[in-house]
C-alpha positions, -999 to 999 in steps of 0.1 A, spaced: 334 158 -363 318 154 -399 281 166 -405 254 133 -407 227 148 -429 210 120 -447 215 87 -446 224 64 -472 199 63 -485 201 101 -490 167 105 -460 170 132 -438 187 116 -401 156 129 -377 169 137 -344 143 124 -325 147 87 -342 187 93 -327 172 103 -293 144 70 -296 175 45 -302 197 64 -267 158 55 -255 160 15 -268 194 8 -254 203 -7 -236 228 5 -207 247 32 -210 279 21 -232 253 16 -260 235 48 -259 264 61 -258 274 49 -292 244 62 -304 251 99 -302 287 95 -309 278 77 -344 254 104 -348 272 132 -343 266 158 -352 266 194 -352 226 199 -352 231 171 -329 246 187 -304 232 219 -306 202 204 -300 203 183 -274 227 218 -253 197 234 -258 178 208 -239 203 207 -207 220 236 -212 213 252 -177 227 285 -193 206 284 -221 172 303 -217 145 295 -239 123 331 -254 97 303 -262 59 303 -241 63 269 -215 42 240 -221 20 231 -251 21 257 -284 -6 258 -305 -1 245 -340 -14 226 -368 12 191 -370 23 182 -407 6 151 -415 28 145 -442 46 110 -438 77 110 -426 103 119 -457 80 142 -476 77 172 -449 87 209 -458 121 207 -435 141 183 -410 151 198 -377 185 184 -387 183 213 -411 169 241 -387 187 240 -357 213 264 -369 181 290 -371 171 281 -336 191 303 -317 165 327 -327 143 312 -302 171 315 -274 172 344 -245 194 368 -271 201 353 -294 187 374 -315 171 411 -305 167 421 -340 122 404 -340 102 413 -319 81 381 -296 55 382 -318 73 375 -346 97 350 -329 64 332 -315 48 326 -351 83 319 -367 87 291 -341 53 280 -354 55 277 -386 89 258 -379 68 233 -362 46 231 -388 73 228 -414 85 193 -394 65 160 -398 47 156 -365 73 135 -349 100 162 -355 77 187 -339 68 170 -307 109 166 -299 111 199 -303 85 211 -277 103 184 -259 137 200 -260 123 238 -259 104 230 -226 133 210 -213 116 177 -209 137 157 -230 150 133 -201 118 125 -191 111 111 -226 138 95 -236 149 68 -210 181 71 -200 193 107 -221 202 130 -194 223 161 -190 250 142 -178 249 111 -207 254 136 -227 284 155 -213 298 124 -215 293 117 -249 307 150 -265 334 156 -232 316 188 -226 321 200 -195 293 210 -165 289 242 -188 282 222 -219 311 236 -236 342 217 -247 363 203 -221 400 221 -217 428 193 -221 444 195 -188 485 198 -197 509 182 -166 527 215 -150 
């Protein structure tokens, strides 16, 4: 799988934009195509975090007290596509070396570095509400797109006995 961190113009792809394209796609085959055409490790990580029942976020549920970044899209400090590799810090058992208070402060700092759209998207990921915001973006669609089993792991090929 090749990483698609940037578009042809050099702009970093927003994961929230990919999910909006899924939302706007008319049928399942088009939704699958959007996910597959935009396949990347960060997209997989974030969608797994949003839908896998095995991933528990170690953050308070609900609204997050942060100040949205009002910089125009493309001029913000970071993008979720780049920050996805650090999300393990916010998952139960992911980084046991930091205190809960530090974890929450780091999460707020991450949100404030993202554009407002991506920050809101990430809050919905953590609250496991993506399917309520993006029509048709479901656990089953994600599993189909990336050939995952019910544990959100790559399906093992079945060989004849």
